[in-house]
C-alpha positions in Angstrom: -18.2 13.1 -53.5 -18.9 14.1 -50.0 -16.2 13.7 -47.3 -18.8 14.0 -44.4 -18.9 11.2 -41.9 -21.8 8.8 -42.4 -23.6 7.3 -39.4 -24.0 3.5 -39.2 -27.8 3.4 -39.9 -27.4 5.6 -43.1 -24.5 3.4 -44.3 -26.4 0.2 -43.7 -29.4 1.6 -45.8 -26.9 2.7 -48.5 -25.2 -0.8 -48.6 -28.6 -2.7 -48.7 -29.7 -0.5 -51.6 -26.4 -0.9 -53.4 -26.4 -4.7 -53.2 -29.9 -4.7 -54.9 -28.9 -2.5 -57.8 -28.0 -4.0 -61.3 -26.3 -0.7 -62.3 -23.7 -0.9 -59.5 -20.9 -3.4 -59.0 -19.5 -3.2 -55.4 -16.3 -5.1 -54.7 -14.6 -5.6 -51.3 -11.0 -6.7 -51.6 -8.8 -8.3 -48.9 -5.6 -10.3 -48.8 -3.8 -12.5 -46.3 -3.1 -9.4 -44.2 -6.7 -8.2 -44.1 -8.8 -5.5 -45.8 -7.2 -3.8 -48.8 -10.1 -1.6 -50.0 -13.2 -1.2 -52.1 -13.9 -0.6 -55.8 -17.4 0.6 -56.8 -18.6 0.9 -60.4 -21.7 2.9 -61.1 -23.4 2.8 -64.5 -23.5 6.4 -65.7 -25.1 6.9 -69.2 -22.9 4.9 -71.6 -20.0 4.4 -69.2 -19.2 2.9 -65.8 -17.8 5.4 -63.2 -15.2 4.0 -60.8 -14.8 4.9 -57.1 -11.8 3.4 -55.3 -10.9 3.5 -51.6 -7.8 1.9 -50.0 -8.4 0.7 -46.5 -7.0 3.4 -44.0 -4.6 1.0 -42.4 -3.2 -0.1 -45.8 -2.6 3.4 -47.3 0.9 4.1 -48.4 1.6 0.4 -49.4 1.2 1.0 -53.2 -2.1 -0.9 -53.3 -4.2 1.6 -55.3 -3.0 0.4 -58.7 -3.5 -3.3 -58.0 -6.9 -2.6 -56.4 -7.9 -0.6 -59.5 -6.7 -3.4 -61.9 -8.6 -6.0 -59.9 -11.7 -3.8 -60.1 -11.3 -3.4 -63.9 -10.8 -7.1 -64.3 -14.1 -7.8 -62.4 -16.0 -5.2 -64.4 -14.6 -6.5 -67.7 -15.7 -10.1 -66.7 -19.2 -8.8 -66.2 -19.6 -6.5 -69.2 -17.1 -7.7 -71.7 -14.2 -6.1 -73.5 -14.7 -2.6 -75.0 -16.5 -1.2 -71.9 -16.1 2.6 -71.5 -15.2 3.6 -68.0 -14.6 7.0 -66.3 -12.9 8.3 -63.2 -13.8 11.7 -61.6 -10.9 13.3 -59.9 -10.6 16.6 -58.1 -8.0 19.0 -59.5 -6.3 19.0 -56.1 -6.0 15.2 -55.8 -2.6 14.6 -57.4 -2.2 11.1 -56.1 -5.5 10.0 -57.8 -4.6 11.9 -61.0 -1.3 9.9 -61.2 -3.0 6.6 -60.4 -5.5 7.0 -63.2 -2.9 8.4 -65.7 -0.7 5.3 -65.0 -3.8 3.1 -65.6 -4.4 4.7 -69.0 -7.2 7.1 -68.2 -7.0 10.3 -70.2 -8.9 12.7 -72.5 -10.1 14.7 -69.5 -13.2 16.9 -69.5 -13.7 19.7 -67.1 -13.0 20.7 -64.5 -16.6 21.4 -63.5 -17.7 24.2 -61.1 -16.6 22.1 -58.1 -13.1 21.4 -59.5 -13.7 17.8 -60.7 -12.3 16.4 -64.0 -13.6 13.3 -65.7 -11.1 10.9 -67.2 -11.9 8.3 -69.8 -10.8 4.8 -70.7 -12.1 1.8 -72.6 -11.4 -1.6 -70.9 
């Protein structure tokens, strides 16, 4: 949940470790115009937590919803129907809150001491 810049060596170590994990699904999405973004699923207890990033040059194109749906489809193909998922959204992030509400995430818990709410859904 950090917004700090990450140096290349640290990112490469993180990526190598991520690709070796069976409790993480990392998806990189592109289309005919180039990079669209990433969707990462991390197994957290009984659910999978989503993290979504739209490529900086593609922000504002309405791609977050389709990117999330593609990520959900990929996770469902891996885990099967009925998979519980969560999204953790900061109370000040209205765009993400709207995205996940439109996608059917609800029943929020929190916010925690840092201002994050957890939203729930079953795929």
